[in-house]
C-alpha positions as a Python dict, from the first residue, in 0.01 Angstrom:
ca = {
    (1, 'M'): (0, 0, 0),
    (2, 'T'): (-229, 328, 14),
    (3, 'P'): (-83, 640, 123),
    (4, 'A'): (-198, 798, 446),
    (5, 'I'): (-201, 1119, 210),
    (6, 'T'): (-306, 1157, -85),
    (7, 'E'): (-284, 1482, -351),
    (8, 'A'): (-600, 1509, -317),
    (9, 'D'): (-587, 1561, 46),
    (10, 'I'): (-299, 1787, 2),
    (11, 'E'): (-531, 1996, -265),
    (12, 'H'): (-870, 2013, 1),
    (13, 'A'): (-694, 2107, 271),
    (14, 'N'): (-557, 2404, 101),
    (15, 'L'): (-838, 2503, -103),
    (16, 'A'): (-1035, 2499, 240),
    (17, 'T'): (-738, 2716, 405),
    (18, 'L'): (-775, 2962, 99),
    (19, 'K'): (-1157, 3015, 140),
    (20, 'A'): (-1100, 3051, 506),
    (21, 'L'): (-930, 3323, 418),
    (22, 'G'): (-1133, 3505, 189),
    (23, 'Y'): (-1044, 3362, -138),
    (24, 'A'): (-1267, 3252, -400),
    (25, 'V'): (-1216, 2926, -562),
    (26, 'V'): (-1374, 2828, -870),
    (27, 'S'): (-1310, 2530, -1085),
    (28, 'G'): (-1088, 2609, -1420),
    (29, 'P'): (-1314, 2527, -1686),
    (30, 'T'): (-1554, 2811, -1482),
    (31, 'I'): (-1243, 3080, -1595),
    (32, 'A'): (-1183, 2908, -1874),
    (33, 'P'): (-1075, 3155, -2230),
    (34, 'E'): (-1345, 3029, -2391),
    (35, 'E'): (-1617, 3069, -2136),
    (36, 'S'): (-1823, 3414, -2004),
    (37, 'G'): (-1634, 3385, -1667),
    (38, 'A'): (-1315, 3340, -1851),
    (39, 'M'): (-1012, 3510, -1651),
    (40, 'V'): (-744, 3404, -1880),
    (41, 'G'): (-687, 3508, -2265),
    (42, 'R'): (-527, 3177, -2339),
    (43, 'W'): (-459, 2799, -2113),
    (44, 'D'): (-111, 2895, -2076),
    (45, 'D'): (-176, 3176, -1866),
    (46, 'V'): (-50, 3145, -1514),
    (47, 'V'): (-122, 3489, -1403),
    (48, 'L'): (-444, 3633, -1335),
    (49, 'R'): (-316, 4000, -1400),
    (50, 'G'): (-606, 4290, -1315),
    (51, 'R'): (-768, 4031, -1072),
    (52, 'R'): (-964, 4088, -708),
    (53, 'W'): (-963, 3761, -533),
    (54, 'R'): (-1017, 3861, -230),
    (55, 'G'): (-1370, 3990, -67),
}
């Protein structure tokens, strides 16, 4: 039996809400430590210190 609401459904709805509130939505690989747009120093960093997310 397929669930009526999937985890992907919830994720997409939450991302749409955050985007509507002015937050930037970017994928993990885009901000990965080894990339030029890195927003974390290590993969286990959970807080993006010093970052401004709202436009």
